[in-house]
C-alpha positions in Angstrom: -21.2 -30.5 17.8 -19.9 -30.0 14.3 -17.7 -33.1 14.7 -20.6 -35.1 16.0 -22.8 -33.9 13.1 -20.1 -34.6 10.5 -19.3 -38.1 11.9 -22.7 -39.4 13.1 -25.3 -37.2 11.5 -27.5 -34.4 12.6 -29.9 -36.7 14.4 -27.1 -37.6 16.9 -26.1 -33.9 17.0 -29.6 -33.0 18.0 -29.6 -35.7 20.7 -26.3 -34.2 22.0 -27.7 -30.7 22.2 -30.8 -32.0 24.0 -28.7 -34.1 26.4 -26.5 -31.1 27.3 -29.6 -28.9 27.8 -31.0 -31.6 30.1 -27.8 -31.8 32.1 -27.7 -28.0 32.5 -31.3 -27.9 33.6 -30.8 -30.8 36.1 -27.7 -29.2 37.7 -29.2 -25.7 38.0 -31.2 -24.3 40.9 -34.8 -23.1 40.6 -33.7 -19.5 40.5 -31.2 -20.1 37.7 -32.0 -19.5 34.0 -30.6 -21.8 31.3 -30.9 -20.8 27.6 -29.5 -21.9 24.3 -28.0 -18.8 22.6 -26.3 -20.3 19.6 -25.9 -23.5 17.7 -23.8 -25.1 20.4 -23.7 -22.3 23.0 -25.7 -22.1 26.2 -25.8 -19.4 28.8 -26.7 -19.9 32.5 -27.7 -16.9 34.6 -27.0 -17.6 38.2 -28.5 -14.9 40.4 -26.9 -14.3 43.8 -23.9 -16.5 43.0 -20.4 -15.3 43.7 -17.4 -16.0 41.5 -16.2 -19.0 43.6 -19.6 -20.7 43.4 -19.9 -20.0 39.7 -16.5 -21.5 39.0 -17.3 -24.5 41.1 -20.6 -25.1 39.1 -18.7 -24.6 35.8 -16.2 -27.3 36.8 -19.0 -29.6 37.8 -21.0 -29.0 34.6 -17.9 -29.5 32.5 -17.2 -32.8 34.2 -20.8 -34.0 33.8 -20.9 -33.1 30.1 -17.4 -34.6 29.4 -18.5 -37.8 31.1 -21.9 -38.0 29.3 -22.6 -40.4 26.5 -25.3 -40.2 23.9 -27.7 -43.0 23.4 -27.0 -44.1 19.8 -26.0 -47.5 18.6 -23.5 -46.1 16.0 -21.8 -43.6 18.3 -19.2 -44.2 20.9 -19.6 -42.9 24.4 -17.6 -39.9 25.5 -18.5 -37.8 22.4 -19.3 -34.7 24.4 -16.9 -32.1 25.7 -17.5 -28.6 27.0 -15.6 -25.4 27.4 -17.1 -23.0 29.9 -16.5 -19.3 30.4 -17.5 -17.6 33.6 -18.2 -13.9 34.4 -19.8 -12.3 37.4 -21.3 -9.0 38.0 -22.6 -7.2 41.2 -25.9 -5.5 41.1 -25.0 -1.9 40.6 -25.8 1.0 38.3 -22.5 0.4 36.5 -23.4 -3.2 35.9 -24.1 -4.0 32.3 -25.7 -7.2 30.9 -23.7 -6.7 27.7 -20.4 -6.5 29.7 -21.3 -9.6 31.6 -22.1 -11.6 28.5 -19.0 -10.3 26.7 -16.8 -11.2 29.7 -18.2 -14.7 29.8 -17.7 -15.1 26.0 -14.1 -13.9 26.3 -13.4 -16.3 29.1 -15.0 -19.1 27.0 -12.6 -18.3 24.1 -9.7 -18.6 26.6 -10.9 -22.0 27.7 -11.5 -23.2 24.2 -7.9 -22.3 23.2 -6.4 -24.6 25.8 
């Protein structure tokens, strides 16, 4: 989003964030939770979803975001890209929401470095 803001201005950056949020909402199930947790970071909580299904959804979301354009006369299409980290956790006393978020963030950093 920094590149979009720097090149096309914050109005286009705001459109990009809203567009990504809309895509995430559209691709999620009714039981899922989508939230923006940082300037350009979102989290999806996917209850009752195993690792394989979470990874498949991540790939689908990444493809949808990467293929998306933003409606703006001065901006070229294909401006958006996404890096997605996935972490899963079983419902158990040892489970920790902090560990889950940290695991997803660490996996995100690995994806971003590619």
